[in-house]
C-alpha positions as a Markdown table, in Angstrom:
| # | Residue | x | y | z |
|---|---|---|---|---|
| 1 | Unk | 0.0 | 0.0 | 0.0 |
| 2 | Unk | 1.4 | 3.4 | -1.0 |
| 3 | Unk | 2.3 | 5.9 | 1.8 |
| 4 | Unk | 2.1 | 8.8 | -0.7 |
| 5 | Unk | 5.6 | 9.8 | 0.1 |
| 6 | Unk | 7.4 | 11.6 | -2.9 |
| 7 | Unk | 10.1 | 9.7 | -4.6 |
| 8 | Unk | 13.4 | 11.4 | -4.0 |
| 9 | Unk | 16.3 | 11.6 | -6.4 |
| 10 | Unk | 19.4 | 10.5 | -4.5 |
| 11 | Unk | 21.9 | 12.6 | -6.3 |
| 12 | Unk | 19.8 | 15.8 | -5.8 |
| 13 | Unk | 19.2 | 14.9 | -2.1 |
| 14 | Unk | 22.9 | 14.4 | -1.6 |
| 15 | Unk | 23.6 | 17.8 | -3.3 |
| 16 | Unk | 21.1 | 19.6 | -1.0 |
| 17 | Unk | 22.5 | 17.7 | 2.1 |
| 18 | Unk | 25.9 | 19.0 | 1.2 |
| 19 | Unk | 24.5 | 22.7 | 0.9 |
| 20 | Unk | 22.8 | 22.2 | 4.3 |
| 21 | Unk | 26.1 | 21.4 | 5.9 |
| 22 | Unk | 26.9 | 25.1 | 5.7 |
| 23 | Unk | 25.6 | 27.5 | 8.4 |
| 24 | Unk | 26.8 | 30.4 | 10.5 |
| 25 | Unk | 29.1 | 28.0 | 12.5 |
| 26 | Unk | 30.4 | 26.2 | 9.4 |
| 27 | Unk | 30.9 | 28.9 | 6.9 |
| 28 | Unk | 33.9 | 26.9 | 5.3 |
| 29 | Unk | 34.3 | 23.1 | 5.2 |
| 30 | Unk | 36.9 | 20.8 | 3.9 |
| 31 | Unk | 36.1 | 17.9 | 1.6 |
| 32 | Unk | 36.8 | 15.4 | 4.5 |
| 33 | Unk | 34.6 | 17.3 | 6.9 |
| 34 | Unk | 31.6 | 17.2 | 4.6 |
| 35 | Unk | 32.2 | 13.5 | 4.0 |
| 36 | Unk | 32.3 | 12.9 | 7.7 |
| 37 | Unk | 29.2 | 14.9 | 8.4 |
| 38 | Unk | 27.1 | 13.1 | 5.8 |
| 39 | Unk | 28.8 | 9.7 | 6.1 |
| 40 | Unk | 29.4 | 9.7 | 2.4 |
| 41 | Unk | 32.3 | 8.4 | 0.3 |
| 42 | Unk | 34.8 | 11.2 | -0.3 |
| 43 | Unk | 34.8 | 10.5 | -4.1 |
| 44 | Unk | 31.0 | 11.0 | -4.1 |
| 45 | Unk | 31.2 | 14.2 | -2.2 |
| 46 | Unk | 34.0 | 15.5 | -4.5 |
| 47 | Unk | 31.9 | 14.8 | -7.6 |
| 48 | Unk | 28.9 | 16.6 | -6.3 |
| 49 | Unk | 31.0 | 19.5 | -5.0 |
| 50 | Unk | 32.6 | 19.8 | -8.5 |
| 51 | Unk | 29.2 | 20.0 | -10.1 |
| 52 | Unk | 27.9 | 22.6 | -7.6 |
| 53 | Unk | 31.1 | 24.7 | -8.2 |
| 54 | Unk | 30.6 | 24.6 | -11.9 |
| 55 | Unk | 27.3 | 26.3 | -11.3 |
| 56 | Unk | 28.5 | 28.8 | -8.7 |
| 57 | Unk | 26.4 | 27.3 | -5.9 |
| 58 | Unk | 29.7 | 26.3 | -4.2 |
| 59 | Unk | 33.0 | 28.1 | -4.2 |
| 60 | Unk | 36.4 | 26.6 | -3.4 |
| 61 | Unk | 38.8 | 28.7 | -1.4 |
| 62 | Unk | 42.1 | 28.5 | -3.4 |
| 63 | Unk | 44.2 | 29.3 | -0.3 |
| 64 | Unk | 43.0 | 26.5 | 2.1 |
| 65 | Unk | 41.1 | 24.2 | -0.2 |
| 66 | Unk | 37.9 | 24.5 | 1.8 |
| 67 | Unk | 34.4 | 25.0 | 0.3 |
| 68 | Unk | 31.8 | 27.6 | 0.9 |
| 69 | Unk | 28.4 | 28.7 | -0.4 |
| 70 | Unk | 28.8 | 30.4 | -3.8 |
| 71 | Unk | 27.5 | 33.7 | -5.1 |
| 72 | Unk | 24.7 | 32.1 | -7.0 |
| 73 | Unk | 22.8 | 31.8 | -3.8 |
| 74 | Unk | 23.1 | 35.7 | -3.3 |
| 75 | Unk | 21.7 | 36.3 | -6.8 |
| 76 | Unk | 18.8 | 34.0 | -6.2 |
| 77 | Unk | 18.2 | 35.5 | -2.8 |
| 78 | Unk | 18.0 | 39.0 | -4.4 |
| 79 | Unk | 15.6 | 37.9 | -6.9 |
| 80 | Unk | 13.3 | 36.5 | -4.2 |
| 81 | Unk | 13.7 | 39.6 | -2.2 |
| 82 | Unk | 13.0 | 41.7 | -5.2 |
| 83 | Unk | 9.8 | 39.9 | -5.9 |
| 84 | Unk | 8.6 | 40.2 | -2.4 |
| 85 | Unk | 9.4 | 43.9 | -2.3 |
| 86 | Unk | 7.7 | 44.5 | -5.6 |
| 87 | Unk | 4.5 | 42.8 | -4.4 |
| 88 | Unk | 4.5 | 44.8 | -1.2 |
| 89 | Unk | 5.1 | 48.1 | -2.9 |
| 90 | Unk | 2.9 | 47.4 | -6.0 |
| 91 | Unk | -0.1 | 45.9 | -4.3 |
| 92 | Unk | -1.9 | 49.2 | -3.4 |
| 93 | Unk | -1.5 | 50.3 | -7.0 |
| 94 | Unk | -3.1 | 47.1 | -8.3 |
| 95 | Unk | -6.0 | 47.7 | -5.8 |
| 96 | Unk | -6.5 | 51.3 | -6.9 |
| 97 | Unk | -6.4 | 50.5 | -10.6 |
| 98 | Unk | -8.8 | 47.6 | -10.4 |
| 99 | Unk | -11.2 | 49.6 | -8.2 |
| 100 | Unk | -11.1 | 52.5 | -10.7 |
| 101 | Unk | -11.4 | 50.5 | -13.9 |
| 102 | Unk | -13.1 | 47.3 | -12.7 |
| 103 | Unk | -10.5 | 45.2 | -14.6 |
| 104 | Unk | -7.9 | 42.8 | -13.4 |
| 105 | Unk | -4.4 | 44.1 | -12.6 |
| 106 | Unk | -1.2 | 42.1 | -12.3 |
| 107 | Unk | 2.5 | 42.4 | -11.3 |
| 108 | Unk | 4.9 | 40.2 | -13.3 |
| 109 | Unk | 8.6 | 39.4 | -12.7 |
| 110 | Unk | 11.2 | 37.7 | -15.1 |
| 111 | Unk | 13.0 | 34.7 | -13.9 |
| 112 | Unk | 14.8 | 31.7 | -15.7 |
| 113 | Unk | 13.6 | 33.0 | -19.2 |
| 114 | Unk | 9.9 | 33.1 | -18.1 |
| 115 | Unk | 7.6 | 35.7 | -16.5 |
| 116 | Unk | 5.6 | 34.9 | -13.4 |
| 117 | Unk | 2.6 | 36.6 | -11.8 |
| 118 | Unk | 3.7 | 37.6 | -8.2 |
| 119 | Unk | 0.4 | 39.5 | -7.5 |
| 120 | Unk | -3.0 | 40.3 | -8.8 |
| 121 | Unk | -6.2 | 42.1 | -7.9 |
| 122 | Unk | -9.0 | 40.5 | -9.8 |
| 123 | Unk | -12.1 | 42.2 | -11.2 |
| 124 | Unk | -15.3 | 40.4 | -10.1 |
| 125 | Unk | -16.4 | 40.4 | -13.7 |
| 126 | Unk | -13.4 | 38.9 | -15.2 |
| 127 | Unk | -13.7 | 35.7 | -17.2 |
| 128 | Unk | -10.4 | 35.5 | -19.1 |
| 129 | Unk | -7.9 | 32.6 | -18.6 |
| 130 | Unk | -5.1 | 35.3 | -19.0 |
| 131 | Unk | -6.2 | 36.6 | -15.7 |
| 132 | Unk | -3.6 | 34.2 | -14.1 |
| 133 | Unk | -3.2 | 33.5 | -10.5 |
| 134 | Unk | -0.1 | 34.3 | -8.5 |
| 135 | Unk | 2.8 | 32.0 | -9.5 |
| 136 | Unk | 1.6 | 31.2 | -12.9 |
| 137 | Unk | 3.5 | 32.2 | -16.1 |
| 138 | Unk | 2.5 | 33.7 | -19.5 |
| 139 | Unk | 4.2 | 33.2 | -22.9 |
| 140 | Unk | 6.9 | 35.8 | -23.4 |
| 141 | Unk | 6.2 | 36.5 | -27.2 |
| 142 | Unk | 2.4 | 36.9 | -26.8 |
| 143 | Unk | 1.8 | 38.7 | -23.6 |
| 144 | Unk | 2.1 | 42.4 | -23.0 |
| 145 | Unk | 4.4 | 41.9 | -20.1 |
| 146 | Unk | 6.4 | 39.2 | -21.7 |
| 147 | Unk | 7.1 | 41.5 | -24.7 |
| 148 | Unk | 8.0 | 44.4 | -22.3 |
| 149 | Unk | 10.8 | 42.2 | -20.8 |
| 150 | Unk | 11.9 | 41.1 | -24.2 |
| 151 | Unk | 12.1 | 44.8 | -25.4 |
| 152 | Unk | 14.3 | 45.6 | -22.4 |
| 153 | Unk | 16.7 | 42.8 | -23.1 |
| 154 | Unk | 20.3 | 43.8 | -24.5 |
| 155 | Unk | 20.4 | 42.9 | -28.2 |
| 156 | Unk | 22.8 | 39.9 | -27.7 |
| 157 | Unk | 20.7 | 38.4 | -24.8 |
| 158 | Unk | 17.6 | 38.9 | -26.9 |
| 159 | Unk | 18.9 | 37.1 | -30.0 |
| 160 | Unk | 20.3 | 34.2 | -27.8 |
| 161 | Unk | 16.8 | 33.9 | -26.2 |
| 162 | Unk | 14.9 | 33.9 | -29.5 |
| 163 | Unk | 17.1 | 31.3 | -31.0 |
| 164 | Unk | 15.9 | 28.6 | -28.6 |
| 165 | Unk | 12.3 | 30.1 | -27.9 |
| 166 | Unk | 9.4 | 28.8 | -30.0 |
| 167 | Unk | 6.9 | 31.5 | -31.2 |
| 168 | Unk | 3.9 | 29.3 | -30.6 |
| 169 | Unk | 0.6 | 30.3 | -32.2 |
| 170 | Unk | -2.2 | 30.8 | -29.8 |
| 171 | Unk | -4.7 | 32.7 | -31.7 |
| 172 | Unk | -5.0 | 34.1 | -35.2 |
| 173 | Unk | -3.3 | 37.3 | -33.9 |
| 174 | Unk | -0.3 | 35.7 | -32.1 |
| 175 | Unk | 3.0 | 37.0 | -33.5 |
| 176 | Unk | 4.9 | 33.9 | -34.9 |
| 177 | Unk | 7.3 | 35.7 | -37.2 |
| 178 | Unk | 10.5 | 36.9 | -35.7 |
| 179 | Unk | 10.9 | 39.9 | -37.8 |
| 180 | Unk | 7.4 | 41.0 | -36.9 |
| 181 | Unk | 8.1 | 40.4 | -33.3 |
| 182 | Unk | 11.4 | 42.5 | -33.5 |
| 183 | Unk | 9.3 | 45.3 | -35.0 |
| 184 | Unk | 6.8 | 45.1 | -32.2 |
| 185 | Unk | 9.6 | 45.2 | -29.5 |
| 186 | Unk | 11.0 | 48.3 | -31.1 |
| 187 | Unk | 7.6 | 50.0 | -30.9 |
| 188 | Unk | 7.5 | 49.1 | -27.2 |
| 189 | Unk | 11.0 | 50.7 | -26.7 |
| 190 | Unk | 9.7 | 53.8 | -28.4 |
| 191 | Unk | 6.3 | 54.0 | -26.6 |
| 192 | Unk | 7.4 | 52.8 | -23.1 |
| 193 | Unk | 4.7 | 50.2 | -22.8 |
| 194 | Unk | 3.5 | 46.9 | -24.2 |
| 195 | Unk | 0.1 | 45.8 | -25.6 |
| 196 | Unk | -1.4 | 42.3 | -26.0 |
| 197 | Unk | -4.3 | 42.3 | -28.5 |
| 198 | Unk | -6.0 | 39.0 | -28.5 |
| 199 | Unk | -2.6 | 37.3 | -29.0 |
| 200 | Unk | -3.2 | 34.7 | -26.1 |
| 201 | Unk | -7.0 | 34.7 | -25.9 |
| 202 | Unk | -9.7 | 36.0 | -28.2 |
| 203 | Unk | -11.5 | 39.0 | -26.9 |
| 204 | Unk | -8.7 | 39.8 | -24.3 |
| 205 | Unk | -6.6 | 43.1 | -24.4 |
| 206 | Unk | -3.8 | 43.9 | -22.0 |
| 207 | Unk | -1.5 | 46.9 | -21.4 |
| 208 | Unk | 1.8 | 46.6 | -19.5 |
| 209 | Unk | 4.3 | 49.1 | -18.2 |
| 210 | Unk | 7.8 | 48.4 | -17.0 |
| 211 | Unk | 9.1 | 48.7 | -13.5 |
| 212 | Unk | 12.8 | 49.6 | -13.3 |
| 213 | Unk | 15.5 | 49.4 | -10.7 |
| 214 | Unk | 18.3 | 51.8 | -9.9 |
| 215 | Unk | 20.4 | 50.5 | -12.8 |
| 216 | Unk | 17.5 | 51.0 | -15.3 |
| 217 | Unk | 16.9 | 47.2 | -15.6 |
| 218 | Unk | 13.3 | 46.1 | -16.0 |
| 219 | Unk | 12.6 | 44.1 | -12.9 |
| 220 | Unk | 8.8 | 43.8 | -13.3 |
| 221 | Unk | 5.7 | 45.0 | -15.1 |
| 222 | Unk | 2.4 | 46.4 | -13.8 |
| 223 | Unk | -0.4 | 45.5 | -16.2 |
| 224 | Unk | -4.2 | 45.4 | -16.7 |
| 225 | Unk | -6.3 | 43.0 | -18.7 |
| 226 | Unk | -9.8 | 42.8 | -19.7 |
| 227 | Unk | -12.2 | 42.6 | -22.7 |
| 228 | Unk | -11.0 | 44.3 | -25.8 |
| 229 | Unk | -14.1 | 46.6 | -26.0 |
| 230 | Unk | -13.8 | 47.7 | -22.3 |
| 231 | Unk | -10.0 | 48.3 | -22.3 |
| 232 | Unk | -10.1 | 50.2 | -25.5 |
| 233 | Unk | -12.9 | 52.4 | -24.3 |
| 234 | Unk | -10.7 | 53.6 | -21.6 |
| 235 | Unk | -7.3 | 52.9 | -23.1 |
| 236 | Unk | -5.8 | 56.3 | -22.7 |
| 237 | Unk | -6.4 | 56.8 | -19.1 |
| 238 | Unk | -5.6 | 53.1 | -18.3 |
| 239 | Unk | -2.2 | 53.6 | -20.1 |
| 240 | Unk | -1.6 | 56.9 | -18.3 |
| 241 | Unk | -2.3 | 55.5 | -14.8 |
| 242 | Unk | -0.2 | 52.3 | -15.5 |
| 243 | Unk | 2.7 | 54.3 | -16.6 |
| 244 | Unk | 2.4 | 56.7 | -13.6 |
| 245 | Unk | 2.1 | 53.6 | -11.2 |
| 246 | Unk | 5.2 | 52.0 | -12.9 |
| 247 | Unk | 7.3 | 55.3 | -12.5 |
| 248 | Unk | 6.3 | 55.6 | -8.8 |
| 249 | Unk | 7.1 | 52.0 | -8.0 |
| 250 | Unk | 10.5 | 52.3 | -10.0 |
| 251 | Unk | 11.4 | 55.3 | -7.9 |
| 252 | Unk | 11.0 | 53.1 | -4.8 |
| 253 | Unk | 13.7 | 50.8 | -6.3 |
| 254 | Unk | 16.0 | 53.8 | -7.0 |
| 255 | Unk | 15.3 | 54.4 | -10.5 |
| 256 | Unk | 15.7 | 58.1 | -11.6 |
| 257 | Unk | 13.5 | 59.1 | -14.6 |
| 258 | Unk | 15.1 | 61.6 | -17.0 |
| 259 | Unk | 13.4 | 64.9 | -17.2 |
| 260 | Unk | 13.5 | 67.3 | -20.2 |
């Protein structure tokens, strides 16, 4: 009879066990110390450590040969912290926008070549699948927020991304031609916001504005989605309010907007 326990991958478990050996009292550990702590063969520990080092999750001190946690943990921690901060700062804006326009508002972040919803305030009248729950993701090439993130990428990073990304057709209006997508991304750079016009779901229309950090990098988007008829009826004020909210949130992250 099954006990419903999840099947654990031994190699992954061992890697995590190694990572968990490090704490405030054990900032650096030698190969033999880790081996003894886990009662694992030195050659096994050495192989896993080499793999973790290759991905910067573990660093080896060249002076004493001991191991410590790598910078990748700091980068990932910053992403988590950034997402939490964005949600805390941005939520009141989502609430106000949804209350004003009776449409669903979202905050999205970009991680691991995908965009994820970290917060939303939903309109009681919404019925679109695109109005996703927190933690879900949207296609980069078809969503307003996804295209805003693509438009903000350095050219080399963008080309590398598009080489391995499939422009999947979701509706008759989904952009599946790379040249057309590049033209759309240039328009987003010039306008300062992105639009999704029935590219994911028929009848749905979305506008997204970028949230930037002190270095000018796009770290998130604030967006609104609803029926194409309702959004277009109020498109100019919605766009204005989204851009204003994005600018205020960006200032909280240290971004300084240029003034003429």
